[in-house]
A tleap script that builds the chain and sets N, CA, C and O, in Angstrom:
source leaprc.protein.ff14SB
mol = sequence {
  NMET ASN SER PRO GLU THR ILE ALA THR ALA
  ASP VAL THR VAL VAL GLY GLY GLY ALA ALA
  GLY LEU ALA ALA ALA ARG ASP LEU ALA ALA
  ARG SER PHE ARG VAL VAL VAL LEU GLU ALA
  ARG ASP ARG LEU GLY GLY ARG ILE TRP SER
  SER THR PRO ARG LYS ASP LEU VAL PRO ALA
  GLU CLEU
}
set mol.1.N position { -35.697 -16.872 51.302 }
set mol.1.CA position { -34.706 -16.609 50.529 }
set mol.1.C position { -33.765 -15.531 51.006 }
set mol.1.O position { -34.105 -14.490 51.567 }
set mol.2.N position { -32.618 -15.886 50.731 }
set mol.2.CA position { -31.578 -15.023 51.107 }
set mol.2.C position { -31.282 -13.725 49.910 }
set mol.2.O position { -31.102 -13.877 48.702 }
set mol.3.N position { -31.297 -12.633 50.576 }
set mol.3.CA position { -31.054 -11.515 49.567 }
set mol.3.C position { -29.475 -11.473 49.207 }
set mol.3.O position { -28.790 -12.302 49.806 }
set mol.4.N position { -28.894 -10.711 48.412 }
set mol.4.CA position { -27.598 -10.780 48.062 }
set mol.4.C position { -26.993 -9.871 49.215 }
set mol.4.O position { -25.829 -10.130 49.522 }
set mol.5.N position { -27.631 -8.832 49.897 }
set mol.5.CA position { -27.252 -8.017 50.739 }
set mol.5.C position { -26.899 -9.015 52.093 }
set mol.5.O position { -25.840 -8.988 52.719 }
set mol.6.N position { -27.972 -9.822 52.348 }
set mol.6.CA position { -27.673 -10.685 53.584 }
set mol.6.C position { -26.418 -11.564 53.391 }
set mol.6.O position { -25.573 -11.681 54.277 }
set mol.7.N position { -26.324 -12.266 52.015 }
set mol.7.CA position { -25.245 -13.065 51.956 }
set mol.7.C position { -23.926 -12.352 51.927 }
set mol.7.O position { -22.917 -12.998 52.206 }
set mol.8.N position { -23.834 -11.048 51.607 }
set mol.8.CA position { -22.729 -10.389 51.359 }
set mol.8.C position { -22.196 -9.984 52.674 }
set mol.8.O position { -20.970 -9.965 52.783 }
set mol.9.N position { -23.035 -9.604 53.851 }
set mol.9.CA position { -22.888 -9.209 55.025 }
set mol.9.C position { -22.682 -10.412 56.134 }
set mol.9.O position { -22.368 -10.150 57.295 }
set mol.10.N position { -22.863 -11.582 55.722 }
set mol.10.CA position { -22.518 -12.730 56.496 }
set mol.10.C position { -21.288 -12.955 56.936 }
set mol.10.O position { -20.375 -12.719 56.145 }
set mol.11.N position { -20.976 -13.431 58.211 }
set mol.11.CA position { -19.456 -13.688 58.390 }
set mol.11.C position { -19.121 -15.011 57.887 }
set mol.11.O position { -17.978 -15.226 57.483 }
set mol.12.N position { -20.228 -16.137 57.872 }
set mol.12.CA position { -20.232 -17.404 57.547 }
set mol.12.C position { -21.401 -17.748 56.680 }
set mol.12.O position { -22.536 -17.330 56.908 }
set mol.13.N position { -21.087 -18.518 55.689 }
set mol.13.CA position { -21.965 -19.105 54.884 }
set mol.13.C position { -22.069 -20.602 54.952 }
set mol.13.O position { -21.174 -21.287 54.456 }
set mol.14.N position { -23.047 -21.116 55.502 }
set mol.14.CA position { -23.246 -22.592 55.703 }
set mol.14.C position { -24.091 -23.027 54.474 }
set mol.14.O position { -25.207 -22.610 54.165 }
set mol.15.N position { -23.145 -24.173 53.687 }
set mol.15.CA position { -23.986 -24.653 52.414 }
set mol.15.C position { -24.623 -25.925 52.851 }
set mol.15.O position { -23.895 -26.838 53.242 }
set mol.16.N position { -25.950 -26.074 52.821 }
set mol.16.CA position { -26.638 -27.151 53.181 }
set mol.16.C position { -27.465 -26.919 54.362 }
set mol.16.O position { -26.911 -26.579 55.407 }
set mol.17.N position { -28.831 -27.077 54.304 }
set mol.17.CA position { -29.862 -26.874 55.436 }
set mol.17.C position { -30.142 -28.218 56.135 }
set mol.17.O position { -31.178 -28.373 56.780 }
set mol.18.N position { -29.189 -29.218 56.004 }
set mol.18.CA position { -29.450 -30.469 56.538 }
set mol.18.C position { -29.248 -30.263 58.126 }
set mol.18.O position { -29.034 -29.134 58.568 }
set mol.19.N position { -29.332 -31.512 59.057 }
set mol.19.CA position { -28.979 -31.372 60.423 }
set mol.19.C position { -27.760 -30.834 60.797 }
set mol.19.O position { -27.643 -30.105 61.782 }
set mol.20.N position { -26.585 -31.237 59.865 }
set mol.20.CA position { -25.382 -30.961 60.398 }
set mol.20.C position { -25.098 -29.250 60.150 }
set mol.20.O position { -24.441 -28.488 60.860 }
set mol.21.N position { -25.859 -28.956 58.859 }
set mol.21.CA position { -25.586 -27.528 58.642 }
set mol.21.C position { -26.393 -26.639 59.579 }
set mol.21.O position { -25.927 -25.576 59.991 }
set mol.22.N position { -27.695 -27.108 59.941 }
set mol.22.CA position { -28.359 -26.090 60.814 }
set mol.22.C position { -27.602 -26.198 62.099 }
set mol.22.O position { -27.494 -25.133 62.708 }
set mol.23.N position { -26.970 -27.413 62.727 }
set mol.23.CA position { -26.381 -27.262 63.940 }
set mol.23.C position { -25.175 -26.542 63.948 }
set mol.23.O position { -24.851 -26.043 65.025 }
set mol.24.N position { -24.457 -26.384 62.997 }
set mol.24.CA position { -23.333 -25.627 62.685 }
set mol.24.C position { -23.883 -24.032 62.589 }
set mol.24.O position { -23.329 -23.142 63.234 }
set mol.25.N position { -24.804 -23.831 61.886 }
set mol.25.CA position { -25.352 -22.336 61.865 }
set mol.25.C position { -25.667 -22.109 63.356 }
set mol.25.O position { -25.163 -21.106 63.863 }
set mol.26.N position { -26.451 -22.925 64.147 }
set mol.26.CA position { -27.008 -22.644 65.487 }
set mol.26.C position { -25.789 -22.277 66.239 }
set mol.26.O position { -25.731 -21.241 66.902 }
set mol.27.N position { -24.833 -23.104 66.143 }
set mol.27.CA position { -23.534 -22.954 66.983 }
set mol.27.C position { -22.870 -21.509 66.735 }
set mol.27.O position { -22.711 -20.661 67.614 }
set mol.28.N position { -22.521 -21.383 65.420 }
set mol.28.CA position { -22.038 -20.151 65.122 }
set mol.28.C position { -22.634 -18.843 65.376 }
set mol.28.O position { -21.969 -17.836 65.620 }
set mol.29.N position { -24.192 -18.899 65.299 }
set mol.29.CA position { -24.949 -17.796 65.578 }
set mol.29.C position { -24.819 -17.546 67.226 }
set mol.29.O position { -24.690 -16.403 67.663 }
set mol.30.N position { -24.853 -18.451 67.907 }
set mol.30.CA position { -24.670 -18.556 69.435 }
set mol.30.C position { -23.406 -17.995 69.728 }
set mol.30.O position { -23.369 -17.493 70.851 }
set mol.31.N position { -22.278 -17.913 69.026 }
set mol.31.CA position { -20.932 -17.241 69.276 }
set mol.31.C position { -20.972 -15.912 68.419 }
set mol.31.O position { -19.916 -15.414 68.030 }
set mol.32.N position { -22.020 -15.424 68.168 }
set mol.32.CA position { -22.291 -13.898 67.546 }
set mol.32.C position { -21.737 -13.861 66.157 }
set mol.32.O position { -21.486 -12.771 65.642 }
set mol.33.N position { -21.538 -14.944 65.542 }
set mol.33.CA position { -21.316 -14.873 63.959 }
set mol.33.C position { -22.673 -14.493 63.148 }
set mol.33.O position { -23.771 -14.874 63.556 }
set mol.34.N position { -22.538 -13.815 62.122 }
set mol.34.CA position { -23.630 -13.534 61.374 }
set mol.34.C position { -23.594 -14.581 60.341 }
set mol.34.O position { -22.717 -14.612 59.477 }
set mol.35.N position { -24.681 -15.557 60.443 }
set mol.35.CA position { -24.595 -16.773 59.559 }
set mol.35.C position { -25.850 -16.734 58.556 }
set mol.35.O position { -26.944 -16.287 58.900 }
set mol.36.N position { -25.579 -17.243 57.298 }
set mol.36.CA position { -26.636 -17.349 56.148 }
set mol.36.C position { -26.594 -18.892 55.868 }
set mol.36.O position { -25.507 -19.426 55.653 }
set mol.37.N position { -27.750 -19.612 55.867 }
set mol.37.CA position { -27.588 -20.829 55.336 }
set mol.37.C position { -28.216 -20.982 53.916 }
set mol.37.O position { -29.305 -20.511 53.587 }
set mol.38.N position { -27.486 -21.614 53.222 }
set mol.38.CA position { -27.799 -21.886 51.515 }
set mol.38.C position { -28.327 -23.310 51.552 }
set mol.38.O position { -27.687 -24.258 52.009 }
set mol.39.N position { -29.631 -23.388 50.998 }
set mol.39.CA position { -30.217 -24.624 50.740 }
set mol.39.C position { -30.857 -24.686 49.314 }
set mol.39.O position { -31.511 -23.754 48.847 }
set mol.40.N position { -30.649 -25.690 48.759 }
set mol.40.CA position { -31.045 -26.095 47.273 }
set mol.40.C position { -32.614 -26.407 47.192 }
set mol.40.O position { -33.331 -26.072 46.249 }
set mol.41.N position { -32.996 -27.047 48.239 }
set mol.41.CA position { -34.432 -27.448 48.016 }
set mol.41.C position { -35.384 -26.284 48.751 }
set mol.41.O position { -34.905 -25.299 49.314 }
set mol.42.N position { -36.757 -26.555 48.654 }
set mol.42.CA position { -37.618 -25.451 49.283 }
set mol.42.C position { -37.913 -25.820 50.763 }
set mol.42.O position { -38.870 -25.326 51.359 }
set mol.43.N position { -36.975 -26.788 51.385 }
set mol.43.CA position { -37.433 -26.983 52.758 }
set mol.43.C position { -35.952 -27.348 53.421 }
set mol.43.O position { -35.014 -27.787 52.756 }
set mol.44.N position { -35.909 -27.086 54.865 }
set mol.44.CA position { -34.754 -27.423 55.442 }
set mol.44.C position { -34.927 -28.796 56.107 }
set mol.44.O position { -36.075 -29.151 56.374 }
set mol.45.N position { -34.010 -29.510 56.367 }
set mol.45.CA position { -33.640 -30.845 57.102 }
set mol.45.C position { -33.108 -31.689 56.380 }
set mol.45.O position { -32.888 -32.700 57.047 }
set mol.46.N position { -32.716 -31.814 55.116 }
set mol.46.CA position { -31.835 -32.471 54.471 }
set mol.46.C position { -32.654 -33.630 54.023 }
set mol.46.O position { -33.703 -33.579 53.381 }
set mol.47.N position { -31.880 -34.921 54.553 }
set mol.47.CA position { -32.591 -36.179 54.518 }
set mol.47.C position { -33.808 -36.593 55.407 }
set mol.47.O position { -34.612 -37.493 55.168 }
set mol.48.N position { -33.775 -35.680 56.570 }
set mol.48.CA position { -34.720 -35.645 57.562 }
set mol.48.C position { -36.120 -35.407 56.859 }
set mol.48.O position { -36.230 -34.379 56.190 }
set mol.49.N position { -37.222 -36.286 56.956 }
set mol.49.CA position { -38.434 -35.939 56.326 }
set mol.49.C position { -39.540 -36.340 56.913 }
set mol.49.O position { -39.601 -37.564 57.033 }
set mol.50.N position { -40.667 -35.593 57.427 }
set mol.50.CA position { -41.733 -35.965 58.285 }
set mol.50.C position { -42.857 -36.447 57.204 }
set mol.50.O position { -43.129 -35.803 56.191 }
set mol.51.N position { -43.457 -37.661 57.573 }
set mol.51.CA position { -44.707 -38.083 56.689 }
set mol.51.C position { -45.750 -38.597 57.610 }
set mol.51.O position { -45.517 -39.126 58.697 }
set mol.52.N position { -46.934 -38.396 57.082 }
set mol.52.CA position { -48.235 -39.029 57.837 }
set mol.52.C position { -48.815 -39.875 56.648 }
set mol.52.O position { -49.542 -39.373 55.790 }
set mol.53.N position { -48.421 -41.268 56.659 }
set mol.53.CA position { -49.194 -41.911 55.455 }
set mol.53.C position { -50.680 -42.066 55.620 }
set mol.53.O position { -51.380 -42.124 54.610 }
set mol.54.N position { -51.188 -42.134 56.766 }
set mol.54.CA position { -52.721 -42.127 56.878 }
set mol.54.C position { -53.198 -41.008 58.031 }
set mol.54.O position { -52.434 -40.740 58.958 }
set mol.55.N position { -54.176 -40.535 57.940 }
set mol.55.CA position { -54.615 -39.484 58.843 }
set mol.55.C position { -54.685 -40.235 60.222 }
set mol.55.O position { -54.484 -39.536 61.215 }
set mol.56.N position { -54.944 -41.559 60.407 }
set mol.56.CA position { -55.167 -42.136 61.675 }
set mol.56.C position { -53.676 -42.521 62.261 }
set mol.56.O position { -53.589 -43.166 63.306 }
set mol.57.N position { -52.780 -42.194 61.705 }
set mol.57.CA position { -51.337 -42.553 62.281 }
set mol.57.C position { -50.635 -41.252 62.604 }
set mol.57.O position { -51.024 -40.175 62.152 }
set mol.58.N position { -49.673 -41.374 63.337 }
set mol.58.CA position { -48.785 -40.168 63.894 }
set mol.58.C position { -47.861 -39.936 62.815 }
set mol.58.O position { -47.783 -40.836 61.978 }
set mol.59.N position { -47.046 -38.771 62.644 }
set mol.59.CA position { -46.158 -38.606 61.685 }
set mol.59.C position { -44.735 -39.426 61.995 }
set mol.59.O position { -44.312 -39.677 63.124 }
set mol.60.N position { -44.260 -39.694 61.054 }
set mol.60.CA position { -43.082 -40.629 61.057 }
set mol.60.C position { -41.989 -39.699 60.488 }
set mol.60.O position { -42.198 -38.802 59.671 }
set mol.61.N position { -40.676 -40.061 61.078 }
set mol.61.CA position { -39.475 -39.495 60.479 }
set mol.61.C position { -38.761 -40.486 59.614 }
set mol.61.O position { -38.213 -41.472 60.108 }
set mol.62.N position { -38.760 -40.242 58.350 }
set mol.62.CA position { -38.292 -40.974 57.271 }
set mol.62.C position { -36.957 -40.779 56.888 }
set mol.62.O position { -36.491 -41.404 55.935 }
savepdb mol mol.pdb
quit
C-alpha cells in the first residue's frame, strides 16, 4: 500500500498495475523518476492471472 507521503513525493503516478502500467513504471524508474503505481485490486498483473487447476498440472496463464 502506498502512503500519502509516497504518493506526494513521486514524480510520476502510474494508474493500473497491469502489464503496460508495470512496464511504464519500470522504464520510468530506470530513467531515475520516482514512480508510484496505483492498483485497485489486491494483486498486480491486470488481466494476467496464473492458475493451477489441478495439482498434477503446471500453472497456466489465463
